C-alpha positions as CSV (number, residue, x, y, z in Angstrom):
1,M,108.2,151.2,54.2
2,S,108.4,151.8,58.0
3,N,111.2,149.4,60.2
4,L,109.4,146.2,62.0
5,N,110.9,144.9,64.1
6,S,109.0,141.5,65.2
7,E,111.0,138.7,64.9
8,L,109.7,135.1,64.7
9,S,112.0,131.7,66.0
10,P,112.0,128.9,64.0
11,T,110.8,127.0,67.2
12,E,106.9,129.3,67.2
13,G,106.2,128.0,64.2
14,H,105.4,130.1,60.9
15,R,102.3,128.5,60.2
16,K,101.0,129.2,63.0
17,D,102.1,133.9,62.9
18,A,101.2,133.4,59.3
19,A,97.4,132.2,60.3
20,S,97.2,134.9,62.1
21,D,98.4,137.8,60.2
22,S,95.3,139.3,57.3
23,Q,98.3,142.0,55.8
24,Y,101.1,140.1,53.7
25,V,103.5,141.9,51.8
26,S,103.3,140.5,48.2
27,F,106.2,140.4,45.3
28,W,106.3,138.3,42.1
29,I,109.0,135.0,41.5
30,G,108.5,134.1,37.4
31,G,105.3,135.1,37.1
32,Q,103.7,134.0,40.6
33,L,102.2,135.9,43.3
34,L,103.8,135.2,46.5
35,G,103.9,137.0,50.0
36,V,105.5,137.5,53.4
37,P,103.8,138.4,56.6
38,V,104.1,142.5,57.1
39,S,105.0,141.9,61.3
40,I,108.2,140.1,59.5
41,V,108.9,142.8,56.7
42,Q,111.9,145.1,58.1
43,E,111.9,147.2,54.8
44,V,111.6,146.6,51.0
45,L,115.1,147.9,48.8
46,N,115.8,148.9,45.0
47,P,118.1,146.4,43.3
48,Q,121.3,146.6,45.9
49,Y,125.1,145.8,45.3
50,I,125.5,142.6,46.8
51,A,129.3,140.6,47.5
52,R,128.9,137.9,46.3
53,T,129.8,134.6,49.0
54,P,132.6,132.2,47.8
55,R,131.5,128.1,48.8
56,A,127.9,129.7,49.7
57,R,124.5,127.3,48.6
58,R,123.4,128.3,45.1
59,E,120.4,130.4,46.4
60,I,122.6,132.0,48.6
61,A,123.3,135.2,46.3
62,G,126.2,137.2,49.1
63,L,125.8,139.7,51.1
64,L,124.6,143.6,50.6
65,N,125.6,146.1,54.0
66,L,122.7,147.9,55.2
67,R,123.3,151.0,57.2
68,G,126.2,148.8,58.5
69,Q,124.3,146.1,59.3
70,I,125.6,142.6,57.0
71,V,122.2,140.6,55.8
72,T,122.1,137.5,53.6
73,A,120.5,137.6,50.2
74,V,118.8,134.8,49.4
75,S,117.5,134.0,45.6
76,L,114.7,132.8,46.1
77,R,114.3,132.3,42.1
78,R,116.9,129.7,42.8
79,R,115.9,128.2,45.8
80,L,113.1,127.2,43.6
81,Q,114.9,126.1,41.4
82,L,114.1,128.2,38.1
83,P,116.3,130.5,36.4
84,D,118.1,133.6,37.1
85,L,116.2,136.6,36.7
86,D,117.2,138.5,33.0
87,S,116.8,141.7,33.9
88,E,119.1,144.7,33.7
89,R,118.2,146.5,36.7
90,G,118.4,143.1,38.6
91,P,116.0,141.8,42.2
92,M,114.4,144.2,44.4
93,N,115.1,143.4,48.3
94,V,111.9,142.4,50.4
95,V,114.4,142.3,53.7
96,V,113.1,140.5,56.7
97,R,113.5,139.5,60.7
98,F,113.9,135.8,61.1
99,A,115.0,134.0,64.2
100,G,117.2,137.0,65.3
101,E,118.7,138.1,61.8
102,S,118.0,139.9,58.7
103,F,117.6,138.3,55.3
104,S,117.0,140.2,52.2
105,L,114.9,137.4,49.8
106,L,115.9,138.9,46.2
107,V,112.4,139.1,44.2
108,D,111.7,140.1,40.9
109,E,109.4,142.7,41.3
110,V,107.8,144.2,45.5
111,G,103.8,144.6,45.3
112,D,101.3,146.3,47.4
113,V,100.8,144.9,50.9
114,I,97.5,142.7,50.9
115,N,94.9,142.4,53.9
116,V,92.9,139.4,53.9
117,S,91.8,139.7,57.3
118,N,88.2,138.2,55.9
119,Q,89.2,135.3,53.2
120,T,90.6,131.9,54.2
121,M,93.6,130.7,53.4
122,D,94.1,127.4,51.9
123,P,95.8,124.2,52.5
124,V,99.1,123.6,49.9
125,P,97.6,121.8,47.7
126,A,99.3,118.5,47.5
127,T,99.0,118.6,43.0
128,L,101.8,122.1,43.7
129,E,106.0,120.3,43.1
130,S,107.6,120.1,45.8
131,T,110.3,122.3,46.0
132,W,107.2,125.2,46.2
133,R,105.2,122.6,48.6
134,G,107.8,122.5,50.9
135,V,108.2,126.4,52.0
136,T,104.5,126.8,51.2
137,N,102.8,128.1,53.8
138,G,99.3,128.1,51.9
139,V,97.1,129.5,49.2
140,Y,94.7,132.5,49.0
141,R,92.6,133.1,45.7
142,L,92.5,136.6,45.5
143,E,89.9,138.0,42.1
144,G,91.5,136.0,39.1
145,R,95.0,134.8,40.5
146,L,96.6,132.2,43.7
147,F,98.0,134.3,46.4
148,V,101.6,132.2,48.0
149,V,102.1,132.6,51.1
150,V,106.1,131.8,51.5
151,N,107.1,129.9,54.7
152,V,110.2,132.5,55.7
153,G,112.0,129.8,57.8
154,A,111.9,126.6,55.0
155,I,113.6,129.7,52.2
156,L,115.5,129.2,54.4
157,N,116.4,125.8,55.9
158,L,116.1,127.2,59.5
159,A,112.3,125.4,59.9
160,S,110.4,123.2,58.2
C-alpha cells in the first residue's frame, strides 16, 4: 500500500470523516471484520520487531522502528479486552496517521480494501459490549457478515 499522508486531528471529529469515506482498509480481530478509513492509513506491514516499553498501558505493545521513525504499536486485542493472539507468526501492522503521529494497530490479519460508497453505515448497536461500543463509529452490513468501523481516536484514547 502506498503512503497516504492525510491525517485527522482529535478535534476534527473522526465520526464525520468516517461517514464521508467510502473505502476502508479491513482487518480481522478475534474473528470480527473491522476497518479504518483508507485516508488515514500510511501503510500495512508484516509482523515487525516491537521493542517493549516498561510501564506503558497494557494495550501499548511497544515501539517499532519504521525506517528511522519511532511508531507506537497498539494491540487492538488488548484494547478490546481479548486474549493475546496465539500465533507464531505474530500480529500484522496497520500503520495509521492520527493527530500528527504514526501509530501501528496490531491486528490478527489484514483483509482487502472495502468500498461501501453505496451503503449506509448503521449506528453502533446499544447492545454491543461497552468496550467495543466506545471505539466504534458504526457498522456496515455486508454479504453474510458485519463490518465494524473503528474510531481510531477512541482506540488511542485521544478522542471520543
